[in-house]
N, C-alpha and C positions, 0 to 999 in steps of 0.2 A: 649583588651580582647583577649585571645588566641582563634583562629578560631574553634579549636577542642572543647574548653569549650563552645563556643557559640552554636555550633551544638548540644552539650549535653543538653544545656538549651532548645533548640528548640524541641529536640526529647522528653524530659520529659514533656514539655508543651503540645505537640501534643498527647502524651501518656495519659495525664491527661484528654484531651477532649474526646479522643476515649473511655477510660475506663468509663468516667462519662456518656457520652451520649449513648454509645453503651451498657453499663451496665444497664442503665435505660430501654432502649427499650427491652433488653434481659428479664428483670424481668417481663415487662408487657406481652411479648409474652409467658413467661413461665407460668405465672398465667392463661392466656388465654387458653392455650392448656392443662395445667396439673391441674389447681386448680379451674377453673370456672365449676359450676354446668351445666349440659346439659339443653338446652331448653325444655320446656314442653308445652303441649296444654293449652287450657283455663280452668281454675279452678275457681268455683264460689267465689265471694268475701267473702261471709259469709256462714259458714256451721254450722248448730245448734246442731251438736252432734259429738262426736269424729269420725273421718273418718275411724279408724280401732281400733284394740284391743291392740295397743302399750301401755305399762304401762306409767302412767302420767310422771314418772321421766325420762324415755327414751324419751318421746315426748318432754320434755323440752331440753334434750340433742341434739336431732335431729335438732331443730331450730337454735341453736347457735353453734353446733358441738363441745361443751365443757361440761364437767361435772361440775356442781355447787352444793353447799350445798342445794339449794332449791330443786334439783332433788331428793336428798335423803330424805329431809323433805316430799316431795310429796309421796315418797314410804312409809314413815312411816304412813301417813294418809291412804294409801291404806291399810296397815295392819289392821288399825282400821276399815275402812269401810268394808272390807271383813270379819271381825269377828275374827281375830287372836289375837288382843290385845284390851284392853280398855285403854283409857288414862284418868287419874283422876287428876284434879287440886285440891290439898288439901291445904286448907288455913293454914298457919302457922304464929306464931309470928316472926316478922323480926325486931331485935334489931336495925339494921342499919336504919330502917324507924321509929324509936321512939316507937317501939312496935305495929306498924300497921301490918296488915296482909299482908303476902307475899304469894308467890306461890310455891308450891312444887309439881312437876309433876311426877306421878307414871305411869309406864307402867305395866299393869297387863295382863298376858297371859289368853286368853279365850280358843281358840282352835287353837294350832299351825299348824293344817293341812289346815287351811283355808288361804292359800296363792295363789295368782293369777299368779305368775311367779317366775322364779329362782331368780330374783332380790329381791323380798319380802322374799323368803325363806333365802337367804343369810343374808339379813339385819337383819331379826329375830334372826339368829344364831349368828351374830356379836354383836347385842345389849345385849343378855344374855350370850354370851360365850359358849353356848351349845344349844341343841335342848331343848327348855323349856317344862315343863309340865303345864296343866291348873292350873291357880291360882298363879304361880310364878309372882313376882313383883320386879322391879327395879326402882331406881330413875332415871329420865332422865338425870339429871346433872352428875350422876356417870359413864356413859358409854362413856365419851369423850375419855379417855386414851385408852380403848379397841377398840373404833372405829378408833382412829388414827393409831393403830397398824395394823388395817385390812382394811384401806380405799382402798387400792389398789385392793382388791377383789371386793369391790363395784363398783369402777371406771371401772374395767374391765368388770363387769356384764353389766353395762349401755352401753358401747361401743360395747360389743360382741352381745348384743340384736339387735343392728342395723346392724351389719355384718351379723348375722344370718338370718335377714329378706331381705337382699340383698340391704339395704340402702347405704352401703358403701362396697368397695372391701376389704378394710382393715380399722383397727381401726384408727379413726381421730388422736388419741393421737400418734400412730405409725407414722402416716404420717408427723405429726408436728415435731416429734423427728428426723425423717430422714433429713428434710430439715434444721432443726436447727443445726444438727451436721454439715452438709455441709457448712452452713453459717459461723459457728464458726471456722471451719477449714480454710476456705478461709480468714476470718478476720484476724486470728492470722498469717497465712502464709504471708498475704500482709504486716502486721506490721513488721515481722521479715525480709522479703526481702526488704522492703522499707527502714527500718532503716540501713541495711547493705549498700544498694546502696547510700543512702544519705551520710553515713560516708566515704564510700570508692571510690565512683564514682563521684557523683555530687550532690550538695545540692538541685538542682531542683527536684530531685527524690522524695522529700518529697511531691511535688504536686500530683504526680501519686499515691503515697501511700495514701494520704488523699482521693482521689477519689475512689480508691479500697475499702478503709474502709467504705466509705458511701455507696457504692453499697452493700457490704456484710452486712452491718448493715441493709439496706433496705430489703435484702432477709430474714435476721433473723426476722425482724418485720413481713414480709409477710408470713412467715411459718405458722402463725396462720390461714391464709386464704387458705392454700393449701390442706386441705382435700376436696375431691371431691366426691360428691354423684353420685350414679348411676341414670339412668333415673327414675327407680322406686323410689329411695330416694327422688329426687328432686320433683317429683309429690306428694309424701307423705308429705313432708315438706310444699309445697304449700298449701295442704289441712289442715294441722295442723295450718298454720298461719291464714287460714280463719276461723277455729274453735276458735282461740285465739282472733281474731277480734270480733266474736260473744260474747264471754265472756266479753270482754272489754266493749262492748255496749250493754249488755244483757237487761238493761232496755228499749231500744228502740224497742225490739221485744216481748214485753209483757210476757217475761218468768218469771218476778218477781212474777207474779200471781201463778206460781207453786212453790213458794217460798222453801218449805221444801225439795221436791224431787230434784230440780234443785241444791240448795245449797250444800246438802250432796253429791249428785252424782258428782258434777263437782269441789268441793273445791280443791281436790288434784292437778287438772289440772291448776287451778288458782294459786296455790303455784308454780308449776313447771314453770309457764309463768311469775312469779313475779308480779302478780296483785292481790295477796291475800288481801291487805289492802282495796282497793276499793271494792272488792268482799264481804268482811265481812260487811263493812260498808252498802253497798246497801241493803243487805239482812236483816241486823238488823233493817233498817228503815221500812221494811215492815212486821215486826213481825215474821220472820222465826225462827223456833225452833233450838236449839243447836243440833248438829249431835248426834246421838245415842251412837256413841263410845266415846264421850267426856263428862266427868262429872266434875262439879264444886261443891265441898262440904266442909263443915266445916267453912262457913263464919259466920258472925254475925247473929245469929238467924237461919242461914242455909237456902238455897233455899228450898221451899217446907216445911219449918217450922221444919226440922229436926235438925238444929244447928250442933254442933260438934259431936252430937250422930249420925249424918249421917255417920261417919266413921265406926261406929259399925254396923250400918244397912247394909251398902254396904259390908263389910267384911262378915257378917252373910249371906246376899244374895249370895255372891260369893262362900262361903263354901257350901250353899245349892246346888248351880249349880255344883260344882265339885263332891259332892257326888251323885248328881242325875245322874252323868255319870256312877257311879258304881252301883247304885240301879235302880229302875224303875221309877225314878222321872222325873221332867220336861226335864233334859238333856239327857234322854235316858237310858235304863237299862244296866246292866252288861250283861244280856243275849243278848242284841243287839250288845254290844261292843265286846263280846268274842265268839260270834257265837252260843249262844243258852242257855247255862246254866253254869253260873260261880259260882253258890252257894252263891252268895252275896245277902243279903236281900235288898229289895227296901227301899231307903232312899230318901224321897221326899224333898220338899222345906219346911223349918221351917214355922210354922204358925205365920205370922205377919199380925195383923189386918189391918195395915194401907198400906200394900204393894199392889200396883195396880195388876190387873189381867192380864195386857198386857205383863208382862215379862220384860226383860231387856230393851227394848226400852222405856216403860212407866216409869221404874225407872230412866232411864237417863233423861227423860223429866222432872220428879219431881225434880231432883237434878240440872240439867243443866238449867232448865226453858227455857225462850226465848232466842234467840241469843242476843238480846238487853242486857240482864243480864250477859250473859257469854262472850261477845265479847272481853272484856279486857283480860280474862284469856285465851281465845283461841288465840288471838294475841300474848300474853306473851308466850304461849307454842311454838308458831311457831318461835318466836325469840330466845328462849332458845334452841330449837332444831337446829336452824340455827347456833348458836354459837357452839353447840356440834359437828356438822358435818362440820364446815367450813375448817378443815383441808384438805378436798378433793378439795378445790378451787385451791390449788397449784398444778397444772397439769403440771409438767415439763418434 
């Protein structure tokens, strides 16, 4: 063997070891100094209530530093709980199931001004394609195309919420992209240079090339862990994890005794944390009521005895509510809405002898019944919403 060739072999073997070992050490140091969250003080292991007013969807994003469809579903539930929309599970004949009843989920606008965050406002706008008016309705299954076209806006809202609160210095998505671009540049450059050296200088150059490609690929994989929280963000995330642990083990803390209030109040957080199945099951077992913003109507005989006529009753009631906003009925009068005297007659709620006096919540209780009765429909709605919003999972 030519001595020069032997020296080249030795050089590229040594280069392989240096690149492999040195690159691995460099990646660990890089993560420790640029990607590791700062240390925080002691935080309680269990926190029985949300530690701050971060929207549920953003809380889910904070914990894993990524936007998932469940964060958007949690935001949708927030729209329901705050009174912006009503979600109706309308039973329909499903030929695919031999004529058995299927589910058709409707989103009906109640009061589009009742949004708790920019995220909820933008999601409501994306769902309807415009700022909706009270009484407008859409089928949940029909919003997927519109959502896919605008999912970047919702993703940006979720990340920007955390940047605005000082939890991150920049968007986690932007941080991942920066490191990912660097890794791809290094990987492709190593391949090009390595192939050239292997073909023109020495075949052992392939060893160094392989080592370099492995290191750059490791950096590419590690880019997902490079978003770094601020001290405030790290402390907030620790508190939200403590709250998540509380929700996961809620039956150990006696909170199931407050079934209705707890279930409705924290369901959106359970969805954002990915524990909604157990959450629904636990509360259904103790007889919790279905949330007031979710109705199930049109089943065989109909919950509450209304049958498919329940559709008509709910539509009539919704019309009464809408007109009530214009007149002096239960929804407030035109004189209230327009500053004193709009000249519109009072139009109250239509007279329906079987309608409860408690308003929308009691109507929802009649149609939705207990959670035991509606849990399948509620879980189905969460699944369908997840499939509608799943385009946001591809965060490249």
